[in-house]
C-alpha positions in Angstrom: 0.0 0.0 0.0 1.5 3.4 -1.0 1.8 6.2 1.6 -1.0 8.1 0.0 -3.3 5.1 0.0 -2.5 4.5 3.7 -3.3 8.1 4.4 -6.6 7.8 2.6 -7.5 4.7 4.5 -6.6 6.3 7.8 -8.7 9.4 7.0 -11.8 7.5 5.9 -11.7 5.2 9.0 -11.0 8.0 11.5 -14.0 10.1 10.2 -16.3 7.1 10.0 -16.8 7.6 6.2 -19.1 5.0 4.8 -19.6 6.3 1.3 -17.2 7.8 -1.3 -17.9 9.8 -4.5 -15.1 8.9 -6.8 -14.9 11.6 -9.4 -13.0 13.0 -12.4 -13.6 16.2 -14.3 -14.6 16.2 -17.9 -13.8 19.1 -20.4 -16.7 21.1 -19.1 -15.8 20.7 -15.4 -18.7 18.4 -14.8 -18.0 15.7 -12.1 -18.1 12.3 -13.6 -17.6 9.0 -11.7 -19.1 6.5 -9.4 -20.4 6.4 -5.8 -19.1 3.4 -3.9 -18.6 2.2 -0.3 -15.4 3.0 1.6 -14.6 -0.7 1.9 -14.8 -1.4 -1.8 -12.7 1.7 -2.7 -10.0 0.6 -0.3 -10.1 -3.0 -1.4 -9.8 -2.2 -5.1 -7.7 1.0 -4.9 -9.8 2.9 -7.3 -12.5 2.6 -10.0 -12.8 2.1 -13.7 -14.6 4.4 -16.1 -15.0 4.3 -19.9 -12.6 6.9 -21.4 -15.5 8.1 -23.6 -16.9 10.1 -20.6 -14.2 12.6 -21.4 -15.6 13.3 -24.9 -19.1 14.2 -23.6 -20.5 17.6 -24.3 -22.3 19.8 -21.7 -25.6 18.3 -23.1 -24.4 14.7 -22.6 -23.9 14.1 -26.3 -20.8 12.7 -27.9 -18.6 13.8 -30.8 -19.2 12.3 -34.2 -18.1 8.7 -34.8 -15.1 9.7 -37.0 -13.4 11.7 -34.2 -14.7 9.4 -31.5 -13.1 6.3 -32.9 -10.0 8.1 -34.0 -9.3 9.1 -30.4 -10.6 6.1 -28.5 -10.2 2.4 -28.5 -12.9 0.9 -30.7 -13.5 -1.8 -28.1 -14.4 0.8 -25.5 -11.4 0.3 -23.2 -11.7 1.5 -19.6 -9.6 4.1 -17.8 -8.1 3.1 -14.5 -8.9 5.8 -11.9 -6.8 6.1 -8.8 -7.3 8.5 -5.8 -5.1 11.6 -6.2 -2.9 12.3 -3.2 -4.4 14.9 -0.9 -7.5 15.3 -3.0 -10.1 14.0 -0.5 -12.8 16.4 0.6 -15.7 15.7 3.0 -19.2 16.6 1.9 -20.7 18.1 5.0 -24.1 18.8 3.5 -25.0 15.1 3.3 -26.5 13.2 6.2 -24.5 10.1 5.5 -20.7 10.6 6.2 -19.4 11.0 2.7 -16.3 12.2 1.0 -15.5 13.3 -2.6 -12.2 11.8 -3.8 -10.7 13.3 -7.0 -9.0 10.6 -9.1 -6.2 10.6 -11.6 -6.7 8.5 -14.7 -4.4 6.0 -16.5 -4.7 3.5 -19.3 -4.1 -0.2 -18.6 -0.3 0.3 -19.1 -0.2 2.9 -16.4 0.2 5.9 -18.8 -1.7 9.0 -17.9 -4.9 9.6 -20.0 -4.1 12.4 -22.5 -7.7 13.6 -22.6 -8.0 14.2 -18.8 -8.1 17.9 -17.8 -6.3 17.2 -14.6 -3.5 15.3 -16.5 -3.2 18.3 -18.9 -2.5 20.6 -16.0 0.0 18.1 -14.5 1.7 17.8 -17.9 2.2 21.6 -18.0 3.4 21.7 -14.3 6.1 19.1 -15.2 7.5 21.5 -17.7 8.1 23.9 -14.9 9.5 21.2 -12.6 12.1 20.2 -15.3 13.3 23.8 -15.2 13.5 24.0 -11.5 10.6 26.4 -11.3 7.4 26.4 -9.3 4.3 28.3 -10.4 2.3 30.1 -7.7 -1.4 31.0 -8.5 -4.2 32.8 -6.8 -7.7 32.5 -8.4 -10.6 34.9 -8.0 -14.0 33.3 -8.9 -17.1 35.4 -9.6 -20.7 34.0 -9.6 -24.3 35.1 -9.4 -27.0 34.1 -7.0 -30.4 34.0 -8.7 -34.0 33.1 -8.1 -34.8 29.6 -8.9 -36.2 29.2 -12.4 -37.6 26.2 -14.2 -38.1 27.9 -17.6 -34.9 28.5 -19.5 -36.7 31.0 -21.8 -37.2 33.3 -18.8 -34.4 35.7 -17.9 -32.6 35.1 -14.6 -33.5 37.5 -11.7 -31.8 38.5 -8.5 -33.2 36.5 -5.5 -34.8 38.0 -2.4 -32.4 38.6 0.4 -33.0 38.5 4.2 -34.9 41.8 3.8 -37.5 40.1 1.5 -36.5 42.3 -1.4 -34.3 41.6 -4.5 -31.2 43.8 -5.0 -31.6 46.9 -7.1 -28.9 48.8 -8.9 -25.2 48.0 -8.5 -23.7 47.4 -5.1 -20.0 46.9 -5.7 -18.2 46.0 -2.4 -21.3 46.6 -0.3 -21.2 44.8 3.0 -24.9 45.2 3.6 -25.8 43.8 0.1 -23.5 40.8 0.8 -25.1 40.2 4.2 -28.5 39.9 2.6 -27.4 36.3 2.0 -25.5 35.9 5.3 -27.1 32.5 6.3 -26.0 31.0 2.9 -22.5 32.3 3.2 -22.2 31.2 6.8 -23.0 27.6 5.7 -20.7 28.0 2.8 -17.7 29.1 4.9 -18.4 26.3 7.5 -18.5 23.7 4.7 -15.4 25.1 3.0 -13.5 25.0 6.3 -14.5 21.4 6.8 -13.1 20.7 3.3 -9.8 22.6 4.0 -10.4 25.0 1.1 -8.0 27.9 1.0 -10.6 30.7 0.9 -9.5 34.3 1.5 -12.1 37.0 1.0 -15.7 37.3 -0.1 -16.8 40.5 -1.9 -19.9 41.8 -3.6 -19.2 42.4 -7.3 -21.0 44.9 -9.7 -24.0 42.9 -10.7 -27.1 42.3 -8.6 -26.3 39.5 -6.2 -23.0 38.9 -8.0 -20.2 37.9 -5.7 -16.5 37.0 -5.8 -14.6 34.6 -3.7 -10.8 34.8 -3.6 -8.5 32.0 -2.8 -5.1 32.3 -1.1 -2.1 31.8 -3.4 -0.6 28.4 -3.7 0.0 25.3 -5.8 -1.9 25.3 -9.1 -3.0 21.7 -9.0 -4.3 21.9 -5.5 -6.2 25.1 -6.2 -7.7 23.7 -9.4 -9.0 20.8 -7.3 -10.4 23.3 -4.8 -12.2 25.3 -7.4 -13.9 22.1 -8.6 -14.9 21.3 -5.0 -16.0 24.9 -4.3 -18.4 25.0 -7.2 -20.2 21.9 -6.1 -20.2 23.2 -2.5 -21.8 26.6 -3.5 -24.5 24.9 -5.5 -25.4 22.8 -2.5 -25.5 25.8 -0.2 -27.7 27.6 -2.7 -30.1 24.7 -2.9 -30.3 24.6 0.9 -31.3 28.3 1.0 -33.8 28.2 -1.8 -31.8 30.0 -4.5 -29.6 29.1 -7.4 -25.9 29.8 -8.1 -24.5 30.1 -11.5 -21.0 30.3 -12.9 -22.1 31.2 -16.4 -19.8 33.8 -17.9 -22.8 36.1 -18.9 -26.0 35.0 -17.1 -27.9 38.2 -17.2 -28.3 40.7 -20.1 -26.9 44.2 -19.6 -25.1 43.1 -16.4 -21.4 42.4 -15.9 -20.1 38.9 -16.7 -18.4 36.6 -14.3 -14.7 35.9 -14.5 -12.1 33.6 -13.0 -9.1 35.9 -12.7 -5.8 34.0 -12.1 -2.9 35.8 -10.4 0.4 34.0 -11.2 4.1 34.2 -10.5 7.0 31.7 -10.7 9.4 30.8 -7.9 12.8 29.2 -8.1 12.6 25.8 -6.4 16.2 26.1 -5.3 16.0 29.5 -3.7 12.3 30.1 -3.2 12.7 33.6 -4.8 10.2 35.1 -7.1 11.6 35.0 -10.6 9.5 37.9 -11.7 11.4 40.5 -9.6 15.0 41.6 -9.5 16.8 42.2 -6.3 16.0 45.9 -6.4 12.3 45.2 -6.9 12.0 45.9 -10.6 10.3 43.6 -13.2 12.7 41.0 -14.3 13.4 40.1 -18.0 11.9 36.7 -17.3 8.7 38.4 -16.1 8.5 40.4 -19.3 9.0 37.3 -21.4 6.3 35.6 -19.4 3.9 38.4 -20.3 5.1 38.2 -23.9 4.1 34.5 -23.9 0.7 35.3 -22.6 0.2 37.9 -25.3 1.5 35.6 -28.1 -0.4 32.4 -27.2 -3.6 33.3 -25.4 -5.4 34.1 -28.7 -4.6 30.4 -29.7 -5.8 29.0 -26.4 -8.9 31.2 -25.9 -11.3 28.2 -25.9 -9.7 27.0 -22.7 -10.5 30.4 -21.1 -13.8 31.0 -22.9 -15.2 27.5 -23.6 -18.9 28.3 -24.4 -20.9 30.4 -26.8 -22.1 32.3 -23.7 -18.5 33.0 -22.8 -18.1 35.4 -25.7 -21.0 37.5 -24.6 -18.8 38.6 -21.7 -16.3 40.0 -24.1 -18.7 42.6 -25.6 -17.5 46.2 -25.4 -18.4 48.1 -22.2 -19.2 44.9 -20.3 -16.5 45.5 -17.7 -14.4 42.7 -19.2 -11.1 43.0 -21.1 -11.3 42.2 -24.8 -7.5 42.3 -25.5 -4.2 40.8 -24.4 -2.7 44.2 -23.7 -0.9 44.6 -20.3 -0.4 47.4 -17.9 0.3 48.4 -14.3 -2.7 48.7 -12.0 -5.0 48.7 -15.1 -8.2 46.7 -14.9 -9.2 47.4 -18.5 -6.4 45.2 -19.9 -6.4 41.5 -20.2 -3.1 41.2 -18.3 -2.8 43.4 -15.2 0.3 43.8 -13.1 -0.8 44.8 -9.6 1.4 47.0 -7.5 3.3 44.6 -5.2 6.4 44.0 -3.2 9.2 41.9 -5.0 8.1 38.6 -3.3 4.5 39.2 -4.6 5.4 40.5 -8.1 2.8 38.9 -10.4 0.5 39.2 -13.4 -3.3 38.8 -13.3 -4.9 37.1 -16.3 -8.3 38.7 -16.4 -9.6 36.8 -19.5 -10.8 33.4 -18.1 -14.5 33.2 -17.5 -16.1 31.6 -14.4 -17.4 28.9 -16.7 -13.9 27.7 -17.6 -12.6 24.3 -16.4 -10.1 25.3 -13.7 -7.6 22.6 -14.7 -7.6 23.7 -18.3 -7.6 27.5 -17.6 -4.6 27.1 -15.3 -2.8 24.8 -17.7 -3.4 27.3 -20.5 -2.2 30.4 -18.8 0.9 28.7 -17.3 1.8 27.2 -20.7 1.5 30.6 -22.4 3.9 32.1 -19.8 6.3 29.1 -20.0 6.5 29.4 -23.7 7.2 33.1 -23.4 10.1 32.5 -21.0 11.4 29.6 -23.2 11.3 31.6 -26.4 12.2 34.9 -24.7 9.2 36.7 -26.2 9.1 40.5 -25.8 5.8 42.0 -24.8 4.2 45.1 -26.2 4.7 48.4 -24.4 2.5 48.6 -21.3 -0.8 50.3 -21.9 -2.0 53.3 -19.9 -5.6 54.5 -19.6 -8.7 52.8 -20.8 -8.1 49.8 -23.0 -11.6 48.6 -23.8 -11.5 50.4 -27.2 -7.9 49.6 -27.8 -7.4 48.6 -31.5 -4.5 46.3 -31.2 -3.9 42.9 -29.5 -7.5 41.8 -30.0 -8.9 38.3 -29.5 -11.0 36.0 -31.6 -14.6 37.3 -31.6 -16.5 34.0 -31.7 -16.0 30.5 -30.4 -15.9 29.3 -34.0 -12.9 31.5 -34.8 -11.2 30.6 -31.6 -11.5 26.9 -32.2 -9.9 27.3 -35.7 -6.9 29.1 -34.2 -6.5 26.5 -31.5 -6.7 23.7 -34.0 -4.2 25.3 -36.3 -1.5 26.0 -33.6 1.0 23.1 -33.8 2.9 24.3 -30.7 -0.1 23.6 -28.6 -0.4 20.0 -29.9 3.3 19.5 -29.0 2.9 20.6 -25.4 -0.8 19.7 -24.6 -1.0 16.6 -26.7 -2.5 16.2 -30.2 -5.2 13.9 -28.9 -6.3 16.4 -26.3 -6.4 19.3 -28.8 -8.4 17.3 -31.3 -10.8 16.0 -28.7 -11.4 19.3 -27.0 -12.0 21.1 -30.3 -14.4 18.3 -31.4 -16.4 18.5 -28.2 -16.8 22.3 -28.4 -17.8 22.1 -32.1 -20.4 19.5 -31.2 -21.8 21.9 -28.5 -21.7 24.8 -31.0 -23.6 22.7 -33.6 -26.3 21.9 -30.9 -26.5 25.6 -30.0 -27.2 26.6 -33.6 -30.3 24.4 -33.6 -31.9 26.5 -30.8 -34.2 29.4 -31.7 -33.8 32.2 -29.2 -36.4 34.3 -27.5 -34.9 37.4 -29.3 -35.7 35.8 -32.7 -39.3 35.0 -31.7 -39.8 38.5 -30.2 -38.4 40.5 -33.1 -38.7 38.3 -36.2 -41.8 36.2 -35.7 -44.3 38.8 -36.9 -41.9 41.4 -38.4 -40.2 39.8 -41.4 
């Protein structure tokens, strides 16, 4: 029995856990897996799942047969899923003592599954390890609380708070507006503490009942795991308190979208020093190259930051979201913001990922872009001063269709992320896009039905 397996057994038995959710993340960030007993998990050391679950769309459909059988074993071979070290989280909202255990995935020869989002992030982190570097990240995740709605044709609305009234106007950073949902957040914080999630601060964002939760800086893989767990935890807290929570990038028309900003820096493993700062506190050449890599490669990896049709609604002008890969000091209108900080905390904030992005893939993408910038010594543009929303240069693809073409055509990404992963991810997103095009929107019915 490996030390991690022994640790898992000790944890499960000490806490009297009788049931285990064995899960992996698909491309969309949806938890897929099996629920089993503690005894069976410990006896078998993991579970098996068909690899095809990784090629499911958000609607549960699969890619077309040509791509499906090009990427997967025609006989439908299983993945072998093993508990990931340290990725065991209690589920305190359930009456039965239960934990969620995130699993790593392997083929029958012990090779990591290339389509697995968690393995994609681990693959990028190995690039840093080989250089003697350690990425440090700090994610900020935005979301909306809404009234429950059973009709997808109806617009989402802000829920009633403790006062019995829905929020009106914009209440950025309002303590009172946040406390309208104090009972929900009290449960959320208790549950997150029980799960050892590294939460930092909770703030009210610009939209009605739009909030942001910040995580303390740390290891990218651990924090990606925690974001997956947090999303499930928030949904459960919302259900308990009679509302809904959504991480859609743009859930409400004419209101700000929801992002997943990722602060990032790189340390030397040998010295522990931040490689982004010089001894006198200036930005290092390596930091500038990192920013250059973000600028060069983000346009090719945009589907990992903006994975859905709805994601691109957040990028419309004047929507409080950056629509470029410009960079600047203390500038929230650029895609890449460098906050004022001491040398140990020198970092760049990638403001482009949406709250709907898969945390493993968004972190893998941003860290790969920066890595390639340092490897290729790419020079960034000049920093931008002032408002950047209308900036003409350094623009991004405007639609998911265009973004998928750029991702598919970038050979460098296939080299570092794996050709099978790029092909599979693009195929899943194109299948979702095709399904979306079949839907007639309420706007079309309202303005075209009797007018054309």
